[in-house]
N, CA, C and O atoms as CSV, one atom per row, in Angstrom:
chain,resi,resn,atom,element,x,y,z
A,1,MET,N,N,10.615,-11.789,5.373
A,1,MET,CA,C,9.200,-11.715,5.419
A,1,MET,C,C,8.767,-10.066,4.603
A,1,MET,O,O,8.509,-9.143,5.376
A,2,VAL,N,N,8.705,-9.751,2.870
A,2,VAL,CA,C,7.771,-8.524,2.626
A,2,VAL,C,C,6.726,-8.376,2.503
A,2,VAL,O,O,6.022,-9.127,1.829
A,3,TYR,N,N,6.295,-7.323,3.143
A,3,TYR,CA,C,5.054,-7.137,2.705
A,3,TYR,C,C,4.508,-6.211,2.154
A,3,TYR,O,O,4.927,-5.058,2.255
A,4,VAL,N,N,3.305,-6.595,1.357
A,4,VAL,CA,C,2.684,-5.850,0.681
A,4,VAL,C,C,1.298,-4.808,0.735
A,4,VAL,O,O,0.386,-5.634,0.707
A,5,TYR,N,N,0.771,-3.699,0.786
A,5,TYR,CA,C,0.077,-2.986,0.971
A,5,TYR,C,C,-1.107,-2.669,-0.415
A,5,TYR,O,O,-1.340,-1.461,-0.393
A,6,ARG,N,N,-1.677,-3.163,-1.247
A,6,ARG,CA,C,-2.827,-2.551,-1.696
A,6,ARG,C,C,-3.659,-1.142,-1.811
A,6,ARG,O,O,-4.325,-0.803,-0.833
A,7,GLN,N,N,-3.643,-0.531,-2.673
A,7,GLN,CA,C,-4.463,0.450,-2.501
A,7,GLN,C,C,-5.337,0.467,-3.244
A,7,GLN,O,O,-5.094,0.316,-4.441
A,8,ASN,N,N,-6.906,0.691,-2.702
A,8,ASN,CA,C,-8.129,0.453,-3.466
A,8,ASN,C,C,-8.150,1.917,-3.760
A,8,ASN,O,O,-7.837,2.924,-3.125
A,9,ASN,N,N,-8.693,1.647,-5.105
A,9,ASN,CA,C,-9.298,2.892,-6.429
A,9,ASN,C,C,-10.529,3.658,-5.223
A,9,ASN,O,O,-11.407,4.169,-5.918
A,10,SER,N,N,-10.641,3.737,-4.674
A,10,SER,CA,C,-11.541,4.545,-3.861
A,10,SER,C,C,-12.104,5.725,-3.809
A,10,SER,O,O,-11.631,6.621,-3.109
A,11,GLY,N,N,-13.287,5.892,-4.613
A,11,GLY,CA,C,-13.389,7.076,-5.495
A,11,GLY,C,C,-13.321,7.823,-6.997
A,11,GLY,O,O,-13.456,8.930,-7.518
A,12,GLY,N,N,-12.962,6.188,-7.374
A,12,GLY,CA,C,-12.476,6.675,-8.529
A,12,GLY,C,C,-10.840,7.322,-8.924
A,12,GLY,O,O,-10.329,7.748,-9.960
A,13,TYR,N,N,-10.427,7.158,-7.689
A,13,TYR,CA,C,-8.661,8.094,-7.720
A,13,TYR,C,C,-8.098,7.397,-6.898
A,13,TYR,O,O,-8.779,6.759,-6.094
A,14,TYR,N,N,-6.610,7.327,-6.879
A,14,TYR,CA,C,-5.265,7.073,-6.310
A,14,TYR,C,C,-4.495,8.502,-5.902
A,14,TYR,O,O,-4.144,9.544,-6.455
A,15,ARG,N,N,-4.447,7.654,-4.101
A,15,ARG,CA,C,-3.484,9.125,-3.812
A,15,ARG,C,C,-2.601,8.583,-3.903
A,15,ARG,O,O,-2.525,7.456,-4.392
A,16,ASP,N,N,-1.361,9.464,-3.302
A,16,ASP,CA,C,0.232,9.093,-2.860
A,16,ASP,C,C,-0.272,8.590,-1.956
A,16,ASP,O,O,-1.482,8.515,-1.747
A,17,PRO,N,N,0.760,8.103,-1.178
A,17,PRO,CA,C,2.444,7.725,-1.910
A,17,PRO,C,C,2.623,6.729,-3.238
A,17,PRO,O,O,3.236,6.992,-4.273
A,18,ALA,N,N,2.154,5.931,-3.017
A,18,ALA,CA,C,1.763,4.997,-4.110
A,18,ALA,C,C,0.340,3.651,-4.002
A,18,ALA,O,O,-0.292,3.375,-2.982
A,19,LYS,N,N,0.204,3.156,-5.099
A,19,LYS,CA,C,-0.537,2.285,-5.727
A,19,LYS,C,C,-0.575,1.315,-4.748
A,19,LYS,O,O,-1.654,1.098,-4.197
A,20,TYR,N,N,0.984,0.329,-4.248
A,20,TYR,CA,C,1.402,-0.380,-3.863
A,20,TYR,C,C,2.781,0.024,-2.681
A,20,TYR,O,O,3.920,0.361,-3.004
A,21,ILE,N,N,2.086,-0.187,-0.900
A,21,ILE,CA,C,3.757,0.348,-0.584
A,21,ILE,C,C,3.528,-1.093,0.128
A,21,ILE,O,O,2.731,-1.590,0.923
A,22,VAL,N,N,5.025,-1.600,-0.831
A,22,VAL,CA,C,6.073,-2.343,-0.034
A,22,VAL,C,C,6.736,-2.201,1.147
A,22,VAL,O,O,7.473,-1.246,1.397
A,23,VAL,N,N,6.460,-3.298,2.042
A,23,VAL,CA,C,7.841,-3.064,3.429
A,23,VAL,C,C,8.836,-4.152,3.434
A,23,VAL,O,O,8.558,-5.312,3.131
A,24,VAL,N,N,9.904,-3.776,3.757
A,24,VAL,CA,C,10.550,-4.831,3.351
A,24,VAL,C,C,11.536,-4.265,5.264
A,24,VAL,O,O,11.436,-3.256,5.962
A,25,ASP,N,N,12.620,-5.949,5.440
A,25,ASP,CA,C,13.145,-5.839,6.824
A,25,ASP,C,C,12.302,-5.753,8.050
A,25,ASP,O,O,12.780,-5.274,9.078
A,26,ALA,N,N,10.452,-6.411,7.976
A,26,ALA,CA,C,9.907,-5.894,8.854
A,26,ALA,C,C,10.221,-7.449,9.359
A,26,ALA,O,O,10.666,-8.408,8.727
A,27,ASN,N,N,9.610,-7.250,11.437
A,27,ASN,CA,C,10.050,-8.427,11.516
A,27,ASN,C,C,8.636,-9.134,11.892
A,27,ASN,O,O,8.781,-10.215,12.464
A,28,ASP,N,N,7.725,-8.853,11.745
A,28,ASP,CA,C,6.244,-8.890,11.718
A,28,ASP,C,C,4.989,-8.256,11.277
A,28,ASP,O,O,4.754,-7.147,11.756
A,29,SER,N,N,4.427,-8.592,10.729
A,29,SER,CA,C,2.956,-8.171,10.183
A,29,SER,C,C,3.191,-6.521,11.003
A,29,SER,O,O,3.688,-5.497,10.533
A,30,ASP,N,N,2.853,-6.675,11.805
A,30,ASP,CA,C,2.173,-5.820,13.086
A,30,ASP,C,C,3.300,-4.338,12.549
A,30,ASP,O,O,3.151,-3.194,12.121
A,31,GLU,N,N,4.463,-5.308,12.927
A,31,GLU,CA,C,5.285,-3.778,12.358
A,31,GLU,C,C,5.635,-3.405,11.674
A,31,GLU,O,O,6.268,-2.356,11.793
A,32,ALA,N,N,5.374,-4.302,9.936
A,32,ALA,CA,C,5.341,-3.712,8.421
A,32,ALA,C,C,4.194,-2.878,8.734
A,32,ALA,O,O,4.310,-1.795,8.161
A,33,LEU,N,N,3.101,-2.969,9.443
A,33,LEU,CA,C,1.773,-2.230,9.257
A,33,LEU,C,C,2.146,-0.622,9.799
A,33,LEU,O,O,2.020,0.476,9.258
A,34,GLY,N,N,2.532,-0.946,10.792
A,34,GLY,CA,C,3.547,0.722,11.326
A,34,GLY,C,C,4.303,1.269,10.376
A,34,GLY,O,O,4.435,2.466,10.125
A,35,ILE,N,N,4.828,0.286,9.822
A,35,ILE,CA,C,5.618,1.193,8.500
A,35,ILE,C,C,5.229,2.006,7.276
A,35,ILE,O,O,5.436,2.927,6.485
A,36,ALA,N,N,4.301,0.677,7.836
A,36,ALA,CA,C,3.332,1.252,6.397
A,36,ALA,C,C,2.570,2.540,6.446
A,36,ALA,O,O,2.182,3.158,5.455
A,37,HIS,N,N,2.366,2.940,7.901
A,37,HIS,CA,C,1.382,4.105,8.446
A,37,HIS,C,C,2.587,5.265,7.882
A,37,HIS,O,O,2.475,6.155,7.040
A,38,LYS,N,N,3.559,4.918,8.576
A,38,LYS,CA,C,4.612,6.054,8.327
A,38,LYS,C,C,4.966,6.524,7.194
A,38,LYS,O,O,5.767,7.458,7.166
A,39,ALA,N,N,4.133,5.648,5.296
A,39,ALA,CA,C,5.032,6.028,4.271
A,39,ALA,C,C,3.637,6.203,3.961
A,39,ALA,O,O,3.670,6.302,2.734
A,40,GLY,N,N,1.584,6.372,4.553
A,40,GLY,CA,C,1.280,7.112,3.823
A,40,GLY,C,C,-0.242,5.568,4.160
A,40,GLY,O,O,-1.296,5.714,3.540
A,41,LEU,N,N,-0.143,4.716,4.807
A,41,LEU,CA,C,-0.883,3.940,4.636
A,41,LEU,C,C,-2.296,4.589,5.879
A,41,LEU,O,O,-2.086,4.405,7.078
A,42,TYR,N,N,-2.665,4.787,5.758
A,42,TYR,CA,C,-4.036,5.009,6.716
A,42,TYR,C,C,-5.220,4.033,6.707
A,42,TYR,O,O,-5.400,3.330,5.713
A,43,LEU,N,N,-6.107,3.950,7.865
A,43,LEU,CA,C,-6.781,3.040,7.825
A,43,LEU,C,C,-8.441,2.902,8.721
A,43,LEU,O,O,-8.144,2.576,9.871
A,44,TYR,N,N,-9.682,3.002,8.629
A,44,TYR,CA,C,-10.920,2.938,8.399
A,44,TYR,C,C,-11.391,4.631,7.797
A,44,TYR,O,O,-11.541,5.628,8.503
A,45,GLY,N,N,-11.498,4.560,6.757
A,45,GLY,CA,C,-11.204,5.842,5.989
A,45,GLY,C,C,-12.425,6.150,5.445
A,45,GLY,O,O,-12.721,7.327,5.239
A,46,CYS,N,N,-13.332,5.060,5.130
A,46,CYS,CA,C,-14.923,5.196,5.120
A,46,CYS,C,C,-15.296,6.165,6.172
A,46,CYS,O,O,-15.978,7.181,6.045
A,47,VAL,N,N,-14.611,5.575,7.468
A,47,VAL,CA,C,-16.105,5.746,9.035
A,47,VAL,C,C,-15.155,7.590,8.817
A,47,VAL,O,O,-15.929,8.474,8.450
A,48,THR,N,N,-13.951,7.954,8.990
A,48,THR,CA,C,-13.389,9.353,8.785
A,48,THR,C,C,-13.366,10.284,7.680
A,48,THR,O,O,-12.624,11.242,7.466
A,49,GLY,N,N,-15.105,9.422,6.496
A,49,GLY,CA,C,-14.604,10.039,5.221
A,49,GLY,C,C,-13.654,11.231,4.842
A,49,GLY,O,O,-13.574,12.460,4.848
A,50,VAL,N,N,-12.978,10.067,4.506
A,50,VAL,CA,C,-11.697,10.699,3.814
A,50,VAL,C,C,-11.958,9.623,1.977
A,50,VAL,O,O,-11.818,9.945,0.797
A,51,ASP,N,N,-12.380,8.314,2.696
A,51,ASP,CA,C,-13.128,7.367,1.307
A,51,ASP,C,C,-14.207,7.632,0.954
A,51,ASP,O,O,-14.958,8.428,1.518
A,52,CYS,N,N,-14.445,6.988,-0.051
A,52,CYS,CA,C,-15.926,6.568,-0.577
A,52,CYS,C,C,-16.607,6.041,-0.284
A,52,CYS,O,O,-16.351,4.870,-0.564
A,53,SER,N,N,-17.915,6.190,0.421
A,53,SER,CA,C,-18.856,4.872,1.300
A,53,SER,C,C,-19.043,3.926,0.319
A,53,SER,O,O,-18.862,2.734,0.565
A,54,CYS,N,N,-19.392,4.327,-0.781
A,54,CYS,CA,C,-20.165,3.233,-1.975
A,54,CYS,C,C,-18.149,2.221,-2.968
A,54,CYS,O,O,-18.179,1.246,-3.719
A,55,CYS,N,N,-17.477,2.618,-2.731
A,55,CYS,CA,C,-16.105,2.214,-3.223
A,55,CYS,C,C,-15.705,1.323,-2.075
A,55,CYS,O,O,-15.371,0.140,-2.144
A,56,GLY,N,N,-15.791,2.064,-1.042
A,56,GLY,CA,C,-15.079,1.233,0.509
A,56,GLY,C,C,-13.455,2.438,0.760
A,56,GLY,O,O,-13.059,3.563,0.455
A,57,ASP,N,N,-13.001,1.135,1.554
A,57,ASP,CA,C,-12.185,1.778,2.287
A,57,ASP,C,C,-10.320,2.208,1.397
A,57,ASP,O,O,-9.789,1.100,1.473
A,58,ARG,N,N,-9.643,2.814,0.954
A,58,ARG,CA,C,-8.636,3.152,0.468
A,58,ARG,C,C,-7.741,1.800,0.597
A,58,ARG,O,O,-7.392,1.249,-0.447
A,59,TRP,N,N,-7.360,1.250,1.861
A,59,TRP,CA,C,-6.253,0.821,2.398
A,59,TRP,C,C,-7.115,-0.233,3.152
A,59,TRP,O,O,-8.337,-0.220,3.298
A,60,HIS,N,N,-6.115,-1.245,3.645
A,60,HIS,CA,C,-6.360,-2.702,4.211
A,60,HIS,C,C,-4.990,-2.892,5.351
A,60,HIS,O,O,-3.800,-2.597,5.246
A,61,ASP,N,N,-5.704,-3.455,6.330
A,61,ASP,CA,C,-4.596,-4.161,7.458
A,61,ASP,C,C,-3.711,-5.849,7.126
A,61,ASP,O,O,-2.785,-6.372,7.745
A,62,ASN,N,N,-4.438,-6.299,5.973
A,62,ASN,CA,C,-4.251,-7.590,5.476
A,62,ASN,C,C,-2.757,-7.099,4.401
A,62,ASN,O,O,-3.047,-6.101,3.741
A,63,PRO,N,N,-1.623,-7.492,4.193
A,63,PRO,CA,C,-1.066,-7.736,3.518
A,63,PRO,C,C,-0.644,-9.003,2.820
A,63,PRO,O,O,-0.609,-10.126,3.323
A,64,TYR,N,N,-0.377,-8.712,1.775
A,64,TYR,CA,C,-0.071,-9.966,0.580
A,64,TYR,C,C,1.425,-9.861,1.282
A,64,TYR,O,O,1.816,-8.875,1.907
A,65,GLU,N,N,2.365,-11.363,1.001
A,65,GLU,CA,C,3.487,-11.531,2.043
A,65,GLU,C,C,4.258,-12.481,0.604
A,65,GLU,O,O,3.626,-12.871,-0.378
A,66,PHE,N,N,5.358,-12.629,0.784
A,66,PHE,CA,C,5.790,-12.877,0.086
A,66,PHE,C,C,7.411,-12.706,0.430
A,66,PHE,O,O,7.721,-11.830,1.238
A,67,ASN,N,N,8.331,-13.437,-0.106
A,67,ASN,CA,C,10.309,-14.121,0.791
A,67,ASN,C,C,10.751,-12.820,0.130
A,67,ASN,O,O,11.101,-12.102,1.066
A,68,THR,N,N,10.910,-12.154,-1.022
A,68,THR,CA,C,11.567,-11.132,-1.579
A,68,THR,C,C,11.119,-10.272,-2.125
A,68,THR,O,O,10.025,-10.391,-2.677
A,69,HIS,N,N,11.769,-9.210,-2.145
A,69,HIS,CA,C,10.900,-7.877,-2.014
A,69,HIS,C,C,11.203,-7.725,-4.307
A,69,HIS,O,O,11.000,-6.711,-4.975
A,70,ILE,N,N,11.672,-9.029,-4.808
A,70,ILE,CA,C,12.051,-8.908,-6.225
A,70,ILE,C,C,10.646,-9.294,-6.267
A,70,ILE,O,O,9.976,-8.602,-7.034
A,71,GLU,N,N,9.860,-10.453,-5.484
A,71,GLU,CA,C,8.976,-11.152,-5.989
A,71,GLU,C,C,7.493,-9.986,-5.321
A,71,GLU,O,O,6.380,-9.676,-5.746
A,72,ALA,N,N,8.139,-9.731,-4.363
A,72,ALA,CA,C,7.073,-8.249,-4.537
A,72,ALA,C,C,6.752,-7.562,-5.561
A,72,ALA,O,O,5.867,-7.430,-6.406
A,73,ILE,N,N,7.756,-7.158,-5.222
A,73,ILE,CA,C,7.909,-5.531,-6.771
A,73,ILE,C,C,7.049,-6.371,-8.234
A,73,ILE,O,O,6.301,-5.666,-8.911
A,74,GLU,N,N,7.190,-7.503,-8.521
A,74,GLU,CA,C,6.312,-8.832,-9.484
A,74,GLU,C,C,5.084,-8.669,-9.350
A,74,GLU,O,O,4.630,-8.359,-10.451
A,75,TYR,N,N,4.237,-8.714,-8.528
A,75,TYR,CA,C,3.318,-8.931,-8.394
A,75,TYR,C,C,2.816,-7.110,-8.418
A,75,TYR,O,O,1.934,-6.819,-9.227
A,76,CYS,N,N,3.265,-6.238,-7.737
A,76,CYS,CA,C,2.438,-4.543,-7.799
A,76,CYS,C,C,2.502,-4.461,-9.775
A,76,CYS,O,O,1.732,-3.905,-10.558
A,77,THR,N,N,3.987,-5.420,-10.068
A,77,THR,CA,C,3.825,-4.676,-11.591
A,77,THR,C,C,2.697,-5.502,-12.550
A,77,THR,O,O,1.950,-5.136,-13.457
A,78,LYS,N,N,2.949,-6.772,-11.901
A,78,LYS,CA,C,1.422,-7.780,-12.562
A,78,LYS,C,C,0.320,-7.342,-12.695
A,78,LYS,O,O,-0.276,-7.394,-13.771
A,79,TYR,N,N,-0.364,-6.612,-11.187
A,79,TYR,CA,C,-1.562,-6.613,-11.241
A,79,TYR,C,C,-1.669,-5.386,-11.385
A,79,TYR,O,O,-2.508,-5.048,-10.550
A,80,THR,N,N,-1.214,-4.198,-12.127
A,80,THR,CA,C,-1.488,-3.102,-12.581
A,80,THR,C,C,-2.313,-2.740,-13.055
A,80,THR,O,O,-2.118,-2.121,-14.101
A,81,TYR,N,N,-3.783,-2.922,-12.536
A,81,TYR,CA,C,-4.525,-2.119,-14.023
A,81,TYR,C,C,-4.505,-1.031,-14.859
A,81,TYR,O,O,-4.253,0.034,-14.295
A,82,ASN,N,N,-4.700,-0.994,-16.054
A,82,ASN,CA,C,-4.356,-0.115,-16.866
A,82,ASN,C,C,-5.705,1.302,-16.032
A,82,ASN,O,O,-6.726,1.088,-15.377
A,83,ASP,N,N,-5.281,2.189,-16.319
A,83,ASP,CA,C,-6.215,3.446,-15.154
A,83,ASP,C,C,-5.292,4.982,-16.025
A,83,ASP,O,O,-4.187,5.095,-16.554
A,84,SER,N,N,-6.012,5.575,-15.878
A,84,SER,CA,C,-5.402,7.531,-16.701
A,84,SER,C,C,-4.617,7.483,-15.651
A,84,SER,O,O,-3.403,7.518,-15.856
A,85,ASP,N,N,-4.977,7.417,-14.668
A,85,ASP,CA,C,-3.670,7.992,-13.047
A,85,ASP,C,C,-2.418,7.941,-13.469
A,85,ASP,O,O,-1.967,7.746,-12.340
A,86,ASP,N,N,-1.614,7.949,-14.036
A,86,ASP,CA,C,0.009,6.992,-14.125
A,86,ASP,C,C,0.963,9.035,-12.770
A,86,ASP,O,O,2.149,9.358,-12.849
A,87,SER,N,N,0.080,9.670,-12.016
A,87,SER,CA,C,0.415,10.285,-11.582
A,87,SER,C,C,0.686,10.331,-9.866
A,87,SER,O,O,0.701,11.290,-9.095
A,88,VAL,N,N,0.864,9.041,-9.662
A,88,VAL,CA,C,1.262,8.144,-8.662
A,88,VAL,C,C,1.812,6.696,-8.910
A,88,VAL,O,O,1.604,5.709,-9.616
A,89,LYS,N,N,2.519,7.087,-8.057
A,89,LYS,CA,C,3.690,6.097,-8.634
A,89,LYS,C,C,3.025,4.131,-8.609
A,89,LYS,O,O,2.179,3.814,-7.772
A,90,ASN,N,N,3.369,3.479,-9.236
A,90,ASN,CA,C,3.072,2.008,-8.742
A,90,ASN,C,C,3.190,1.670,-8.176
A,90,ASN,O,O,2.343,0.830,-7.874
A,91,TYR,N,N,4.678,1.894,-7.038
A,91,TYR,CA,C,4.887,1.110,-5.823
A,91,TYR,C,C,5.850,1.656,-5.380
A,91,TYR,O,O,6.605,2.034,-6.276
A,92,ILE,N,N,6.307,1.965,-4.009
A,92,ILE,CA,C,7.361,2.308,-3.198
A,92,ILE,C,C,8.105,1.063,-2.406
A,92,ILE,O,O,7.749,-0.093,-2.637
A,93,VAL,N,N,8.879,1.278,-1.712
A,93,VAL,CA,C,9.466,0.397,-1.118
A,93,VAL,C,C,10.167,1.220,-0.110
A,93,VAL,O,O,10.634,2.344,-0.291
A,94,THR,N,N,10.185,0.423,1.122
A,94,THR,CA,C,10.277,1.330,2.477
A,94,THR,C,C,10.778,0.064,3.740
A,94,THR,O,O,10.415,-1.085,3.992
A,95,ASP,N,N,11.704,0.939,4.261
A,95,ASP,CA,C,12.073,-0.092,5.545
A,95,ASP,C,C,11.729,0.999,6.909
A,95,ASP,O,O,10.809,1.686,6.465
A,96,ASP,N,N,11.913,1.303,7.806
A,96,ASP,CA,C,11.812,1.360,9.243
A,96,ASP,C,C,13.074,2.438,9.539
A,96,ASP,O,O,12.952,3.387,10.313
A,97,LEU,N,N,14.153,2.171,8.887
A,97,LEU,CA,C,15.243,3.069,8.395
A,97,LEU,C,C,14.523,4.115,7.728
A,97,LEU,O,O,14.948,5.188,8.155
A,98,ASP,N,N,13.388,4.327,6.647
A,98,ASP,CA,C,13.487,5.423,6.074
A,98,ASP,C,C,13.158,6.513,6.896
A,98,ASP,O,O,13.372,7.680,6.570
A,99,TYR,N,N,12.452,6.033,8.347
A,99,TYR,CA,C,11.433,7.159,8.995
A,99,TYR,C,C,12.272,7.340,10.425
A,99,TYR,O,O,11.555,7.552,11.403
A,100,ASP,N,N,13.611,7.286,10.641
A,100,ASP,CA,C,14.120,7.492,11.931
A,100,ASP,C,C,14.902,9.112,11.698
A,100,ASP,O,O,15.481,9.658,12.637
C-alpha cells in the first residue's frame, strides 16, 4: 500500500517539504504516519499555534491509500490546485530508508 498525506493550505500558504507526502513501503498506516512525521508532517497545528485556526490544521493523520506509487503521484498531480506558491514542491516520495 502507498499512503498519501495532503497538506491543507493553512494561513494561505504551503510549507516545506511538499504539498503531498507520498509514503511507500510502509507495513501499515501507523508506520506510514511515522515516516511522514520524519519527512515533515506534524499534527495538531492549530492547538500548538503553528497553523491558522480559521483555516484549520495543515496536516491530518488520515491518508489516501493507493496500490502503487504511480497511482499516488497521478493523484498528487491531478489534484494540485493553481496557486501562486510554486516554491514548495508538489510532492515528495519517501520511505523509512530515507531516515536511517
